[in-house]
SERORO-766335 format. One line per field, with one value per residue: residue number from 1; residue in one letter; chain; y, z, x of N, C-alpha, C in turn. Coordinates in steps of 0.2 Angstrom, whole numbers, plus 2048, in hexadecimal, padded with zeros to 3 digits. Example, Ala and Ser with C-alpha at 12.3 -4.5 7.8 and 13.67 -1.06 7.14 Angstrom:
2
nr = [1,2]
rest = [a,s]
kette = [A,A]
n_Y = [7E4,7F5]
n_Z = [827,823]
n_X = [842,840]
ca_Y = [7EA,7FB]
ca_Z = [827,824]
ca_X = [83E,844]
c_Y = [7F0,800]
c_Z = [827,827]
c_X = [842,840]
***
This chain:
345
nr = [1,2,3,4,5,6,7,8,9,10,11,12,13,14,15,16,17,18,19,20,21,22,23,24,25,26,27,28,29,30,31,32,33,34,35,36,37,38,39,40,41,42,43,44,45,46,47,48,49,50,51,52,53,54,55,56,57,58,59,60,61,62,63,64,65,66,67,68,69,70,71,72,73,74,75,76,77,78,79,80,81,82,83,84,85,86,87,88,89,90,91,92,93,94,95,96,97,98,99,100,101,102,103,104,105,106,107,108,109,110,111,112,113,114,115,116,117,118,119,120,121,122,123,124,125,126,127,128,129,130,131,132,133,134,135,136,137,138,139,140,141,142,143,144,145,146,147,148,149,150,151,152,153,154,155,156,157,158,159,160,161,162,163,164,165,166,167,168,169,170,171,172,173,174,175,176,177,178,179,180,181,182,183,184,185,186,187,188,189,190,191,192,193,194,195,196,197,198,199,200,201,202,203,204,205,206,207,208,209,210,211,212,213,214,215,216,217,218,219,220,221,222,223,224,225,226,227,228,229,230,231,232,233,234,235,236,237,238,239,240,241,242,243,244,245,246,247,248,249,250,251,252,253,254,255,256,257,258,259,260,261,262,263,264,265,266,267,268,269,270,271,272,273,274,275,276,277,278,279,280,281,282,283,284,285,286,287,288,289,290,291,292,293,294,295,296,297,298,299,300,301,302,303,304,305,306,307,308,309,310,311,312,313,314,315,316,317,318,319,320,321,322,323,324,325,326,327,328,329,330,331,332,333,334,335,336,337,338,339,340,341,342,343,344,345]
rest = [m,s,l,r,s,a,v,e,t,t,l,e,w,l,p,r,p,l,d,p,v,r,s,i,k,l,k,l,g,i,l,l,v,s,a,a,a,a,g,f,t,y,f,r,l,r,i,g,w,l,a,p,g,t,t,y,g,a,i,a,i,m,l,v,t,s,q,v,m,a,h,g,m,t,r,p,l,r,d,m,t,a,a,v,r,a,m,r,a,g,d,y,s,r,r,v,r,a,t,a,r,d,e,v,g,e,l,a,s,a,f,n,q,m,a,a,d,l,g,a,a,d,q,q,r,r,e,l,i,a,n,v,s,h,e,l,r,t,p,i,t,a,l,q,n,v,l,e,n,v,v,d,g,v,a,r,p,d,a,a,t,m,r,t,a,l,a,q,t,e,r,l,g,r,l,v,t,e,l,l,d,l,s,r,i,d,a,g,a,h,r,l,d,l,a,e,f,p,l,e,p,l,l,a,e,v,v,a,e,a,s,v,a,a,r,e,v,r,f,t,v,a,v,a,p,p,a,a,t,v,y,a,d,e,a,r,l,a,q,v,v,a,n,l,l,d,n,a,v,r,h,g,p,a,g,g,e,v,r,i,s,a,s,v,g,a,e,l,v,l,e,v,a,d,d,g,p,g,i,a,p,q,d,r,e,r,v,f,e,r,f,t,r,g,e,r,a,g,d,g,g,t,g,l,g,l,n,i,a,r,w,v,v,d,l,h,g,g,t,i,a,v,v,d,g,p,g,c,r,i,r,a,t,l,p,a,t,c,p,t,p,a,g,a,g]
kette = [A,A,A,A,A,A,A,A,A,A,A,A,A,A,A,A,A,A,A,A,A,A,A,A,A,A,A,A,A,A,A,A,A,A,A,A,A,A,A,A,A,A,A,A,A,A,A,A,A,A,A,A,A,A,A,A,A,A,A,A,A,A,A,A,A,A,A,A,A,A,A,A,A,A,A,A,A,A,A,A,A,A,A,A,A,A,A,A,A,A,A,A,A,A,A,A,A,A,A,A,A,A,A,A,A,A,A,A,A,A,A,A,A,A,A,A,A,A,A,A,A,A,A,A,A,A,A,A,A,A,A,A,A,A,A,A,A,A,A,A,A,A,A,A,A,A,A,A,A,A,A,A,A,A,A,A,A,A,A,A,A,A,A,A,A,A,A,A,A,A,A,A,A,A,A,A,A,A,A,A,A,A,A,A,A,A,A,A,A,A,A,A,A,A,A,A,A,A,A,A,A,A,A,A,A,A,A,A,A,A,A,A,A,A,A,A,A,A,A,A,A,A,A,A,A,A,A,A,A,A,A,A,A,A,A,A,A,A,A,A,A,A,A,A,A,A,A,A,A,A,A,A,A,A,A,A,A,A,A,A,A,A,A,A,A,A,A,A,A,A,A,A,A,A,A,A,A,A,A,A,A,A,A,A,A,A,A,A,A,A,A,A,A,A,A,A,A,A,A,A,A,A,A,A,A,A,A,A,A,A,A,A,A,A,A,A,A,A,A,A,A,A,A,A,A,A,A,A,A,A,A,A,A,A,A,A,A,A,A,A,A,A,A,A,A]
n_Y = [84E,857,868,86F,868,86C,879,87B,876,87E,88A,886,889,897,8A6,8A9,8B6,8BA,8B1,8B6,8BE,8BD,8BD,8B5,8BD,8CA,8C7,8C5,8D2,8D8,8D2,8D6,8E4,8E4,8E0,8E8,8F3,8F1,8EF,8FE,904,8FF,904,912,913,90F,91A,925,92F,92D,930,935,933,92B,921,91C,91C,911,906,907,901,8F5,8EF,8F0,8E7,8DC,8D8,8D7,8CC,8C2,8BD,8B3,8A9,8A7,8A4,895,891,897,891,883,884,888,87D,872,876,872,865,862,863,857,858,854,858,863,86B,871,87E,879,87F,886,882,882,880,882,87F,871,86E,870,867,85A,85C,85B,84D,846,84C,845,838,838,83A,82E,824,829,828,818,815,818,811,803,802,804,7F7,7EE,7F0,7EC,7E0,7D8,7DB,7D3,7C5,7C5,7C9,7BF,7B4,7B9,7B7,7A9,7A6,7AE,7A7,79B,79D,7A2,798,795,78E,77F,779,771,767,76C,77A,77E,77C,786,791,78F,790,79E,7A3,79D,7A5,7B2,7B0,7AD,7B9,7C2,7BB,7C1,7CD,7CF,7CA,7D4,7DF,7DB,7DD,7EB,7EE,7E9,7E2,7D0,7C1,7B2,7A0,796,786,776,76B,75F,760,75C,756,762,769,760,761,76D,76E,765,76B,777,76F,76C,777,779,771,76E,76F,769,763,763,75C,75D,75A,75C,758,749,747,753,75F,76F,77E,789,793,78B,78B,798,796,78C,795,79F,796,790,79D,7A0,795,797,7A3,79E,795,79D,7A6,79D,793,78B,77A,778,775,775,778,774,775,772,774,76F,775,77E,789,78A,788,78C,78B,78F,78A,78E,78B,797,7A8,7AE,7BC,7CC,7D3,7E0,7E1,7D8,7DA,7E3,7DB,7D6,7E0,7E8,7E4,7E3,7D9,7D6,7D2,7C9,7D0,7CD,7C1,7BD,7BD,7C7,7CE,7CE,7C3,7C1,7CC,7C9,7BD,7C1,7C9,7BF,7B7,7C0,7C2,7B6,7B9,7B7,7B6,7BB,7B9,7BD,7B1,7AE,7A5,794,79B,7A0,7A2,7A2,7A6,7A2,7A3,79E,79D,78E,786,785,795,794,795,7A4,7A2,795,786]
n_Z = [8A5,897,895,88B,888,893,893,887,88B,896,88E,889,893,891,88E,87E,875,867,860,85C,84F,83F,834,831,82D,832,83F,842,83E,84A,853,853,854,860,867,864,86A,878,879,876,880,88B,888,88A,896,89C,897,896,88C,87B,86A,863,854,850,857,852,846,845,849,83F,834,838,838,82A,824,82A,824,818,818,81E,814,80B,816,819,80C,809,814,80F,802,806,80D,800,7FA,802,801,7F3,7F3,7FC,7F1,7E9,7E2,7E1,7DC,7E0,7E7,7F2,7F2,7F9,800,80B,81B,828,834,82D,81F,821,825,818,811,817,814,807,805,80A,803,7F7,7FB,7FD,7F2,7EB,7F1,7EF,7E1,7E0,7E8,7DE,7D3,7DA,7DC,7CD,7C8,7D1,7CF,7C1,7C2,7C7,7C0,7B4,7B9,7BE,7B3,7AA,7B2,7B3,7A6,7A3,7AC,7A8,79B,79F,7A5,79A,793,788,78B,793,7A4,7A6,7A9,7A4,7A3,7B0,7B4,7AE,7B5,7C1,7C1,7C0,7CB,7D4,7CF,7D5,7E2,7E5,7E1,7EB,7F6,7F5,7F5,803,808,804,80C,818,816,814,821,827,831,836,83D,83E,83D,843,840,83F,832,826,816,807,805,807,7FC,7F1,7F5,7EF,7E3,7DD,7DF,7D6,7CA,7C6,7C2,7B7,7AC,7A1,7A4,7A8,7B8,7C3,7D2,7DD,7EC,7F8,807,804,80F,816,821,825,82F,830,82C,826,81E,819,812,809,801,7FB,7F1,7EB,7E5,7DD,7D4,7CC,7C7,7BE,7B6,7AF,7A9,7A2,793,78B,78E,793,7A1,7B2,7BD,7CF,7DC,7EB,7F8,809,816,820,81C,813,803,7F5,7E5,7D7,7C5,7B4,7A4,79C,793,79D,7A9,7A5,7AC,7B0,7B4,7BF,7CB,7CC,7CA,7D5,7DA,7DD,7D3,7C7,7B8,7AF,79C,799,79B,79A,79F,7A9,7B6,7C6,7CA,7D7,7DD,7DD,7E5,7F1,7F4,7F6,801,80B,80B,810,81F,823,825,81A,80A,7F8,7E6,7D5,7CB,7C0,7B1,7AA,7A1,7AC,7BD,7CD,7DD,7EF,7FF,80D,81F,828,832,845,84D,859,86A,875,87E,87F,880]
n_X = [847,84C,854,84D,842,83C,83B,833,828,824,822,816,80C,80B,802,7FA,7FA,7F9,7F1,7E4,7E7,7E7,7F0,802,80B,808,808,816,81B,814,81C,829,827,823,82C,837,830,831,83F,843,83C,843,84F,84B,84A,856,85D,857,851,84C,84D,83D,83B,844,841,833,836,840,837,82E,837,839,82E,82A,835,833,827,82A,835,82E,826,82B,82C,81E,819,81A,80F,804,803,800,7F4,7EC,7EF,7E8,7DB,7D9,7DB,7CF,7C6,7CB,7D6,7E7,7F3,7F9,808,814,820,82E,83C,842,84B,846,83A,82D,832,834,827,821,828,823,816,815,819,80E,803,808,805,7F9,7F3,7F6,7F0,7E3,7E3,7E5,7DA,7D0,7D4,7D1,7C4,7C0,7C5,7C1,7B4,7B3,7B7,7AC,7A2,7A4,7A2,796,78D,790,78B,77D,77A,77A,770,765,764,75F,752,74C,74C,753,75F,762,761,76C,77C,787,783,780,78E,794,78E,791,7A0,7A0,79B,7A4,7AE,7AA,7AB,7B8,7BE,7B7,7BD,7CA,7C9,7C5,7D1,7D9,7D5,7DA,7E6,7E7,7E3,7EE,7F0,7EF,7ED,7F8,7F5,7FF,807,80D,80E,80D,815,813,806,7FE,801,7FC,7EF,7EC,7F1,7E7,7DB,7DE,7DF,7D3,7CD,7D6,7D6,7DE,7EB,7FB,801,80E,817,824,82C,837,840,834,82C,82A,828,821,820,814,806,7F9,7EE,7F0,7FC,7F6,7EF,7F9,800,7F5,7F3,7FE,7FF,7F2,7F7,801,7F9,7F1,7FB,802,804,7F7,7F4,800,80D,80D,819,81C,827,82F,83A,83F,849,851,84A,83C,83A,831,82C,824,821,81F,81C,81A,81E,825,82B,830,840,83E,830,82F,82D,823,818,812,80C,7FB,7ED,7F4,7F6,7FD,802,7F7,7E9,7DC,7D9,7D0,7D6,7D8,7E3,7E6,7EB,7FA,7FF,7F7,7FE,80B,809,805,811,81A,815,816,825,82D,833,82F,830,833,83E,84B,847,845,835,829,82C,82A,82F,82D,834,833,835,836,836,830,834,842,83E,842,850,850,858]
ca_Y = [852,85B,86E,871,866,870,880,87A,874,885,88F,885,88B,89D,8A8,8AA,8BC,8BC,8AD,8B8,8C1,8B8,8BB,8B4,8C3,8CE,8C4,8C5,8D8,8DA,8CF,8DA,8E9,8E5,8DF,8EF,8F9,8EF,8F2,904,905,8FD,909,918,912,910,920,92B,931,92A,935,932,933,926,91A,91B,919,90A,902,907,8FD,8EF,8ED,8EF,8E3,8D5,8D6,8D4,8C6,8BD,8BB,8AD,8A5,8A5,8A0,88E,890,898,88C,87E,887,886,875,86E,877,86F,85E,85F,862,851,859,853,859,86A,86B,877,87F,878,882,887,87D,884,87C,883,87B,86A,86C,86F,861,855,85E,858,846,846,84C,840,832,838,839,828,822,829,822,811,813,818,809,7FE,804,802,7F1,7E9,7F0,7E9,7D8,7D6,7DC,7CE,7BE,7C6,7CA,7B8,7B0,7BC,7B6,7A3,7A5,7AF,7A2,794,79F,7A3,792,796,789,77A,779,76A,767,771,781,77E,77C,78D,797,78E,794,7A5,7A3,79C,7AA,7B7,7AE,7AE,7C1,7C5,7B9,7C4,7D4,7CE,7CA,7DC,7E4,7D9,7DF,7F2,7EF,7EA,7DC,7CA,7BC,7AC,79C,793,781,772,767,75C,766,75A,756,769,76C,75B,763,775,76C,761,770,77B,76A,76B,77E,77B,76B,76E,771,763,765,75F,75E,75B,75C,75A,750,748,747,75A,763,776,782,78F,794,786,78F,79E,792,78A,79B,7A0,78F,791,7A3,79E,790,79C,7A8,79B,794,7A3,7A8,798,791,784,772,777,772,77B,774,776,771,774,771,771,776,783,78C,786,78B,789,78C,78D,78C,78C,78B,79E,7AC,7B1,7C2,7D1,7D5,7E7,7E1,7D3,7DD,7E7,7D6,7D5,7E6,7E6,7E4,7E1,7D2,7D4,7D4,7C8,7D3,7CC,7BA,7BD,7BF,7CD,7D2,7CF,7BD,7C1,7D1,7C5,7B8,7C4,7CB,7B8,7B5,7C5,7C2,7B1,7BB,7B4,7BC,7B7,7BD,7B9,7AF,7AC,79F,796,79C,7A6,79F,7A6,7A2,7A4,7A1,79E,799,787,783,78A,797,791,79B,7A8,79F,78D,782]
ca_Z = [89F,894,896,884,88A,899,891,883,890,899,88A,887,895,890,888,876,874,860,85C,856,84B,83A,830,835,82C,837,847,841,83F,850,858,852,855,866,86A,862,86F,87E,878,877,887,890,888,88C,89E,89E,893,898,886,874,864,85F,84E,84F,859,84C,83E,845,849,838,82E,839,835,821,823,82C,81F,810,819,820,80E,809,81B,819,807,80A,816,80B,7FD,809,80D,7FA,7F7,806,7FD,7EE,7F6,7FB,7EA,7E6,7DF,7E7,7D9,7E3,7EB,7F6,7F1,800,7FF,811,81F,82D,835,827,81A,823,823,811,80D,81A,810,800,803,80C,7FD,7F1,7FD,7FD,7EB,7E8,7F5,7ED,7DA,7E3,7E8,7D8,7D0,7DD,7DA,7C7,7C8,7D3,7C9,7B9,7C2,7CB,7BB,7AF,7BA,7BF,7AD,7A7,7B6,7B1,79F,7A4,7B0,7A4,796,7A1,7A5,794,78F,783,78D,798,7AA,7A6,7AE,7A0,7A4,7B7,7B6,7AE,7BB,7C9,7C0,7C0,7D1,7D7,7CF,7D9,7E8,7E5,7E1,7F2,7FB,7F3,7F6,809,80A,802,810,81E,814,815,828,82B,836,835,841,83A,840,841,841,83D,82F,81F,80E,801,807,806,7F4,7ED,7F4,7EB,7DC,7DC,7DD,7D0,7C3,7C5,7BE,7B2,7AB,79B,7A6,7AD,7BE,7C6,7DA,7DF,7F4,7FA,805,803,815,818,826,827,835,82E,82B,821,81A,815,80D,802,7FD,7F7,7ED,7E5,7E1,7D8,7D0,7C9,7C3,7BA,7B2,7AB,7A3,79E,78E,78B,78E,796,7A6,7B7,7C2,7D6,7DE,7F3,7FC,80E,81A,826,81A,80E,7FC,7F1,7DF,7D1,7BE,7AE,79C,799,792,7A2,7AA,7A5,7B1,7B3,7B7,7C3,7D3,7CB,7C9,7DC,7DB,7DC,7CC,7C3,7B7,7A9,796,797,7A0,79A,7A0,7AF,7BD,7C9,7CB,7DE,7DF,7DF,7EB,7F8,7F6,7FA,809,80F,80D,815,824,827,825,815,803,7F2,7E1,7CF,7CA,7B9,7AE,7A3,7A2,7B2,7C3,7D3,7E3,7F5,804,815,826,828,83A,849,850,861,86F,878,885,87F,880]
ca_X = [844,851,852,84B,83C,839,839,82D,822,823,81E,80F,807,80B,7FD,7FB,7F6,7F8,7EC,7DF,7EA,7E6,7F7,807,80F,807,80A,81C,81B,812,81F,82E,826,822,833,83A,82E,833,846,842,83B,848,855,84A,849,85D,861,851,84F,84D,84A,837,83C,848,83D,82D,83A,842,832,82A,83B,839,826,829,839,830,821,82D,839,82A,823,82D,82B,818,816,817,809,7FE,803,7FE,7ED,7E8,7EE,7E4,7D4,7DA,7D9,7C8,7C3,7CD,7DE,7EC,7F8,7FC,80E,817,827,833,843,845,84F,845,834,82A,833,833,820,81F,82A,81F,810,815,818,807,7FF,809,803,7F2,7F1,7F8,7EC,7DE,7E3,7E5,7D2,7CD,7D5,7CF,7BE,7BF,7C8,7BA,7AD,7B4,7B7,7A7,79E,7A5,7A0,790,78B,790,786,776,778,778,76A,75F,763,75C,74C,748,749,759,764,75F,764,771,783,78C,781,782,794,796,78B,795,7A6,7A0,799,7AA,7B3,7AA,7AE,7BF,7BE,7B5,7C4,7D1,7C8,7C6,7D8,7DB,7D2,7DD,7ED,7E8,7E4,7F5,7F1,7ED,7EF,7F9,7F3,804,808,811,80A,810,813,811,7FE,7FB,802,7F9,7E8,7EB,7F1,7E1,7D6,7E1,7DF,7CC,7CC,7DA,7D7,7E3,7F1,7FE,804,813,819,82A,82D,83E,83D,82E,829,82C,823,822,81D,810,7FF,7F8,7E8,7F3,801,7F4,7EE,801,802,7EF,7F3,804,7FC,7ED,7FA,805,7F5,7F0,7FF,805,801,7F2,7F8,807,80F,80F,81D,81C,82C,830,83F,83F,84E,850,845,837,83C,82C,82C,81E,824,81A,81E,819,825,828,829,835,842,83A,82B,82E,82C,81B,812,810,805,7F4,7EA,7F9,7F4,801,7FF,7F1,7E5,7D5,7D8,7CC,7D8,7D7,7E9,7E9,7EF,800,800,7F6,804,811,807,806,817,81C,812,81C,82B,830,835,82D,833,832,844,84C,843,841,82E,827,82F,82A,833,82C,839,831,837,832,835,82E,83B,843,83B,847,852,84F,85E]
c_Y = [857,864,872,86F,86B,877,87F,879,87A,889,88D,887,894,8A0,8AA,8B0,8BE,8B7,8B0,8BB,8BB,8B7,8BC,8BA,8C8,8CD,8C6,8CD,8DA,8D8,8D5,8E1,8EA,8E3,8E4,8F4,8F6,8F1,8F9,907,905,902,910,918,914,917,926,92F,92D,92F,931,92E,92D,91F,918,918,912,904,900,900,8F6,8EB,8EB,8E9,8DD,8D4,8D3,8CE,8C2,8BB,8B4,8A9,8A3,8A3,89A,88D,892,893,886,87F,885,87F,871,86F,873,868,85D,860,85B,851,859,854,85E,867,86F,878,87E,87A,883,881,87E,87F,87D,87F,872,869,86C,868,85A,855,85B,851,844,846,847,838,831,836,832,823,821,827,81C,810,813,812,804,7FD,801,7FB,7ED,7E9,7EC,7E2,7D4,7D5,7D5,7C8,7BF,7C7,7C3,7B4,7B2,7B8,7AF,7A2,7A9,7AA,79C,796,7A0,79D,792,78F,786,77B,773,76B,76C,778,783,77E,784,793,795,791,79B,7A6,7A3,7A1,7B1,7B5,7B0,7B6,7C4,7C1,7BE,7CC,7D4,7CE,7D1,7DF,7E2,7DD,7E7,7F3,7EF,7E4,7D6,7C4,7B4,7A6,796,78B,77C,76C,765,760,763,759,75C,76B,766,75E,769,773,769,766,775,776,76C,772,77D,773,769,76D,76C,767,761,761,75B,75D,759,75C,74E,747,74D,75C,76A,779,789,78F,790,788,794,79B,790,790,79D,79B,790,797,7A3,79A,793,79F,7A4,796,798,7A6,7A3,796,78B,77E,772,775,778,776,777,772,776,770,774,770,77A,788,788,78A,788,78D,78B,78F,78B,78D,792,7A1,7AE,7B9,7C7,7D2,7DB,7E6,7DB,7D6,7E0,7E2,7D4,7DA,7E4,7E8,7E5,7DA,7D2,7D5,7CF,7CB,7D1,7C3,7B9,7BC,7C6,7D1,7D2,7C9,7BD,7C5,7CD,7C0,7BB,7C6,7C4,7B7,7BA,7C4,7BB,7B3,7B8,7B9,7B7,7BC,7B8,7B7,7AF,7A5,798,796,7A0,7A1,7A4,7A1,7A5,7A0,7A3,79B,792,783,789,78D,795,797,79E,7A4,797,78B,77F]
c_Z = [89D,895,892,885,88F,897,88C,887,893,894,887,88B,896,88C,881,873,86C,85C,859,850,844,833,833,832,832,83E,847,842,846,855,859,854,85F,86D,86A,869,876,87E,87A,87D,88B,88F,88C,893,8A1,89D,895,892,880,870,862,858,84C,852,854,846,83E,844,843,833,831,837,82E,821,825,827,819,812,81A,819,80C,80F,81A,812,807,80D,812,804,7FF,80A,807,7F8,7FA,804,7F8,7EF,7F7,7F7,7E6,7E1,7E3,7E3,7DD,7E8,7EC,7F5,7F9,7FE,807,815,826,82E,830,821,81B,823,81E,80F,810,815,809,7FF,807,806,7F6,7F5,7FC,7F6,7E8,7EC,7F3,7E5,7DC,7E4,7E3,7D3,7D2,7DB,7D3,7C6,7C9,7D1,7C3,7BB,7C5,7C5,7B6,7B2,7BC,7B8,7A9,7AA,7B3,7AA,79E,7A7,7AB,79C,798,7A2,79F,790,788,785,793,79E,7AA,7AA,7AA,7A4,7AC,7B8,7B3,7B3,7BF,7C8,7C1,7C7,7D5,7D6,7D2,7E0,7EA,7E5,7E8,7F7,7F9,7F6,800,80D,807,808,816,81C,817,81D,82C,831,835,839,83C,83F,841,844,83C,839,827,819,809,801,803,7FE,7F0,7EE,7F0,7E5,7D9,7DA,7D7,7C9,7C2,7C0,7B7,7AF,7A6,79E,7AA,7B3,7C1,7CC,7DA,7E6,7F6,802,807,809,81A,81B,826,82C,831,82E,826,81B,815,810,808,7FD,7F9,7F2,7E8,7E1,7DC,7D3,7CA,7C4,7BD,7B4,7AD,7A7,7A0,798,78E,78A,790,79E,7AB,7BD,7C9,7D9,7E6,7F5,803,814,820,823,816,808,7F8,7EA,7DA,7CB,7BA,7A7,799,797,797,7A4,7A9,7AB,7B4,7B6,7BC,7CA,7D3,7CA,7D0,7DE,7DB,7D6,7C7,7BF,7AF,7A2,795,79C,7A0,79B,7A6,7B7,7BF,7CA,7D3,7E0,7E0,7E5,7F1,7FA,7F8,800,80F,811,812,81E,828,828,81F,80F,7FC,7EC,7DB,7CD,7C1,7B7,7AE,7A5,7AA,7B9,7C8,7DA,7E9,7F9,80A,81A,826,82E,83F,84E,856,866,873,87E,884,87E,878]
c_X = [84A,84E,84E,842,838,838,834,827,81F,81F,817,80B,807,805,7FF,7F5,7F5,7F4,7E6,7E1,7EA,7EC,7FC,80D,80E,809,812,81E,819,818,826,82E,824,829,837,837,830,83B,846,841,83E,84D,852,84A,851,85F,85D,84F,850,84A,843,836,83F,844,837,832,83C,83D,82E,830,83A,833,827,82F,837,82B,825,832,834,825,825,82D,824,815,814,810,803,7FD,7FE,7F7,7E9,7E9,7E9,7DD,7D4,7D8,7D3,7C5,7C6,7D3,7E2,7F3,7FC,802,810,81C,82C,83A,845,846,84B,83F,82F,82B,832,82B,81D,821,825,817,810,814,812,803,802,806,7FB,7EE,7F1,7F4,7E4,7DD,7E2,7DD,7CE,7CE,7D2,7C7,7BC,7C0,7C3,7B4,7AC,7B4,7B3,7A1,79E,7A2,798,78C,78B,78A,77F,775,776,771,764,75E,75F,755,749,748,74F,75E,761,764,769,778,787,789,781,789,797,795,78F,79C,7A6,79F,7A0,7AF,7B1,7AC,7B5,7C1,7BC,7BA,7C7,7CF,7C9,7CD,7DB,7DA,7D7,7E5,7EC,7E6,7EA,7F6,7ED,7F0,7F1,7F8,7F8,804,80C,80E,80E,80F,811,808,7FB,7FB,7FE,7F1,7E8,7EB,7EA,7DA,7D7,7DF,7D7,7C9,7D0,7DC,7DD,7EB,7F5,801,809,816,820,82C,833,83F,836,828,829,827,826,81E,81A,80A,7FD,7F3,7EC,7F9,7FD,7F3,7F4,7FF,7FC,7F1,7F9,802,7F7,7F2,7FE,800,7F3,7F4,804,803,7FD,7F6,7FE,808,811,814,81E,822,82D,835,83E,846,84D,84B,840,837,836,82C,826,820,81F,81E,81D,81F,828,828,82F,838,840,834,82A,82D,824,816,80F,80B,7FF,7F2,7F0,7F8,7F9,7FE,7F8,7EB,7DE,7D4,7D4,7D0,7D7,7DE,7EA,7EB,7F7,803,7FE,7FB,80A,80F,808,80E,81A,81A,815,824,830,832,830,82F,832,83A,845,849,847,839,82F,829,82E,82C,830,831,835,834,833,832,832,835,83C,841,843,849,852,856,85F]
***
């Protein structure tokens, strides 16, 4: 234990006689007066006499000076108290002037950062509630209209009507799944079920599912080498591919082509490209944020797909980014092989 730690530990056991005093400025004044009184007492014992007027005058000057000097020291604390009270009412815009370089200045800087983080979290919470409410309302309203038409006899419960109801139900299911993944992201923990599996059958299965929902879009798949295997969480990797395909279908032109290419070596390099207008360089990082749906905000997407894809890729220790076109090209790079255990030959 260092000398400083030993001193701090010892001081923790000392009494705190000034705790009942409600003003730190008054505490500083009492501290100075007490120190001065102790000093004058010492001099009186050593010298034998001190002029009372000089003693009282010095103590008064110390007390006034401490109050003036302590104003700048305690102002950030008062501002923080007022800001905390404002936060209780939902106002996170208050900030504290942090110009001092002492502990109070560090506390003020930390408080400002905390206030900014809380404000951002509150804004994200509000946006989450608003976006989720909107996304839930749209398929629920459509499904309700279909069922009302069937019940009222306006529409027959034929295959086409049931497909419409099924599509809205599937949309609700996708939204619930994405929200569950979002809760796992916020929890900050998820266990990957890693295993080795062939890549081409997984891509073929995901493309087959995407083709059912987007019959007007052509899909092409290229895997090199064709019999390549990867070491990853198969279900999560399928989710990444499905989300990338969904993004390509929504933002590509009707009747266009979506190209999936994968090359496997030491790493898995997976790309999904479409024939759309692409993403501007200044927006390429932003598209991976939550509820960012680009220009076609009314296309039925939730704006969570790419955010979840990045989360899964990060869990695997990989990277994902938008690369130069033509069209929109998103490239994900993940480790493709099982890491060698420590000490293995």
